[in-house]
C-alpha positions in Angstrom: 0.1 -0.2 -0.1 1.8 3.2 -1.2 -0.5 5.6 0.6 -2.9 6.6 3.6 -5.9 5.2 2.1 -8.0 2.1 2.2 -7.8 0.3 -1.3 -10.9 -1.0 -3.1 -9.8 -4.5 -2.1 -10.0 -3.3 1.6 -13.5 -1.7 0.9 -14.8 -4.8 -1.0 -13.6 -7.1 1.7 -15.2 -5.0 4.4 -18.2 -4.6 2.6 -18.4 -8.8 1.9 -17.9 -9.3 5.6 -20.5 -6.9 6.6 -23.1 -8.3 4.1 -22.4 -12.0 5.9 -22.7 -10.2 9.2 -26.0 -8.4 8.1 -27.6 -11.8 6.9 -26.1 -14.5 9.2 -28.6 -17.1 9.7 -27.2 -19.7 12.1 -24.1 -21.9 10.4 -25.9 -21.4 7.1 -23.2 -20.6 4.4 -23.7 -17.5 2.1 -22.8 -18.3 -1.9 -20.5 -16.0 -3.5 -23.3 -15.0 -5.9 -25.6 -14.1 -3.4 -22.9 -11.8 -1.5 -22.2 -10.3 -5.0 -26.0 -9.6 -5.5 -26.4 -7.9 -2.2 -23.2 -5.8 -2.6 -23.0 -4.9 -6.1 -19.6 -6.1 -6.0 -18.1 -8.0 -9.0 -18.4 -11.9 -8.4 -14.5 -12.7 -9.8 -12.9 -10.2 -7.8 -15.1 -11.0 -4.7 -14.2 -14.5 -4.8 -10.5 -13.5 -4.6 -11.2 -11.3 -1.6 -13.0 -14.0 0.2 -10.1 -16.4 -0.5 -7.8 -13.9 1.2 -10.2 -13.3 4.1 -10.2 -17.2 4.4 -6.3 -17.4 4.4 -6.6 -14.6 7.2 -9.1 -16.8 9.2 -11.9 -14.2 9.0 -14.4 -16.7 7.0 -14.4 -20.3 6.5 -15.8 -22.1 3.2 -18.2 -24.9 2.4 -18.1 -26.7 -0.9 -20.8 -28.0 -3.0 -24.5 -27.6 -3.0 -25.6 -25.0 -0.5 -21.7 -24.0 0.0 -20.4 -20.5 0.3 -18.9 -18.4 3.3 -19.4 -17.9 6.9 -18.0 -15.6 9.3 -15.1 -17.5 11.2 -15.0 -15.5 14.5 -17.9 -13.4 16.1 -18.5 -9.9 14.6 -17.2 -8.4 17.8 -13.7 -10.2 17.2 -13.3 -8.9 13.7 -11.8 -5.2 13.2 -11.8 -3.2 10.1 -7.8 -3.1 10.7 -7.8 -7.0 10.4 -9.9 -6.9 7.4 -7.7 -4.3 5.3 -4.7 -6.3 6.5 -6.0 -9.4 5.0 -6.4 -8.3 1.6 -3.8 -5.3 1.4 -1.2 -6.2 4.0 0.3 -4.0 6.4 -1.4 -0.6 7.1 1.2 1.9 6.6 1.3 5.6 5.7 4.1 4.7 2.9 7.1 2.6 1.8 9.6 4.4 3.8 11.0 1.9 6.3 11.5 2.8 10.1 13.7 5.4 11.6 17.2 4.5 12.2 16.8 1.3 10.0 20.3 0.3 9.0 21.7 3.6 9.6 19.4 5.1 7.3 19.5 8.8 8.6 22.1 10.1 6.1 20.4 13.0 4.9 18.6 16.3 6.4 15.1 15.6 8.0 15.0 11.9 7.1 14.7 10.4 10.5 12.3 13.1 11.6 10.0 12.3 8.8 10.5 8.7 9.2 9.1 8.9 12.7 6.3 11.2 11.5 5.2 8.8 8.6 5.3 5.8 11.0 3.1 7.6 13.6 0.7 8.3 11.1 0.4 4.7 9.9 0.3 3.8 13.8 -2.8 6.5 14.1 -4.6 4.6 11.1 -4.2 1.2 12.5 -5.5 2.2 15.9 -8.4 4.0 14.2 -9.3 1.1 11.9 -8.8 -1.4 15.0 -11.6 0.4 17.0 -14.0 -0.5 14.6 -15.7 -4.1 14.7 -17.9 -5.8 12.2 -20.4 -5.7 15.2 -20.1 -1.8 15.3 -20.5 -1.4 11.3 -23.5 -3.9 11.7 -25.2 -1.5 14.4 -24.7 1.5 12.3 -26.0 -0.1 9.1 -29.0 -1.2 11.0 -29.5 2.2 12.3 -29.2 0.8 15.8 -26.4 3.0 16.9 -25.5 6.8 15.6 -23.5 7.1 12.6 -19.8 7.4 12.9 -18.5 10.5 14.4 -16.6 12.8 12.5 -12.9 12.4 12.8 -11.6 14.9 15.4 -10.0 17.7 13.7 -6.1 17.2 13.1 -5.2 20.6 11.8 -4.2 21.7 15.4 -1.5 19.2 15.4 -0.5 20.0 11.7 -0.4 23.6 12.4 2.0 23.1 15.4 4.0 20.6 13.2 4.2 23.3 10.2 4.8 26.1 12.8 1.6 28.0 11.5 0.0 28.3 14.9 
């Protein structure tokens, strides 16, 4: 992942798990076709995403007639960070490495900024870890208020830029 964003794969994976959670009926699997119909996601791409989610232990599959996918864990134990990481790899702000890695601070400002980028990635991981599929289900069903807007970060940015 080369930027501070959730990829299409991360979004689709989250939507697929939300669909499984919203329509869970005991241990009855849901077909890829059904998930694609409900979510409007392209089935071939969805199949790849579900395989990645299966590899990460977030869903289980059943083959044959009546087969499909089921959540492998309770919705309260699956975070958006786990979902995004399952399909995109580590959640990072960029591909910059770690501060002081292999004596990598040869250039002006390099270590300071490497530290900032690492912190941005950590904040994104923490924020995505604060939401479970159960939380998203409650919001989707109108049982919980919508997500609160992200707290303003301009104060910190102003401080870092010296524009306060």
